[in-house]
C-alpha positions in Angstrom: 7.1 -25.5 14.7 4.6 -23.6 16.2 1.1 -24.9 17.5 -0.8 -23.1 15.6 1.3 -23.9 12.2 0.5 -27.4 12.7 -2.8 -26.6 13.7 -3.8 -25.7 10.1 -2.9 -29.2 8.2 -4.3 -30.9 10.5 -8.0 -28.7 10.4 -7.7 -29.3 6.8 -7.2 -33.0 7.1 -10.2 -33.2 9.1 -12.3 -31.3 6.3 -11.0 -33.2 3.7 -12.1 -36.4 5.9 -15.5 -35.0 6.4 -15.9 -34.2 2.7 -14.6 -37.5 1.4 -17.1 -39.1 3.6 -20.1 -37.3 3.2 -19.1 -37.6 -0.9 -18.9 -41.1 -0.3 -22.6 -41.5 1.3 -23.9 -39.5 -1.1 -22.9 -41.7 -3.7 -23.7 -44.6 -1.8 -27.5 -43.4 -1.4 -27.5 -42.6 -5.2 -26.6 -46.2 -5.7 -28.8 -47.8 -3.2 -31.4 -46.3 -1.5 -30.5 -46.2 2.4 -33.8 -47.6 3.2 -31.8 -51.3 1.2 -28.5 -50.4 3.6 -29.6 -53.3 6.5 -30.5 -55.7 3.4 -27.8 -55.5 1.5 -25.4 -55.6 4.7 -26.6 -59.3 5.7 -26.8 -60.3 2.1 -22.9 -59.2 2.4 -22.2 -60.9 5.5 -21.2 -57.8 7.9 
């Protein structure tokens, strides 16, 4: 497999991870405001 062909799936996977992370953070922000994240982590024990 050539380098160019192997690069394309890697870029798609990286884009998918970035989009999924952004969507996850958006959902978390809607459920719990960012100002309360630190307190929630302390309560959860992380």
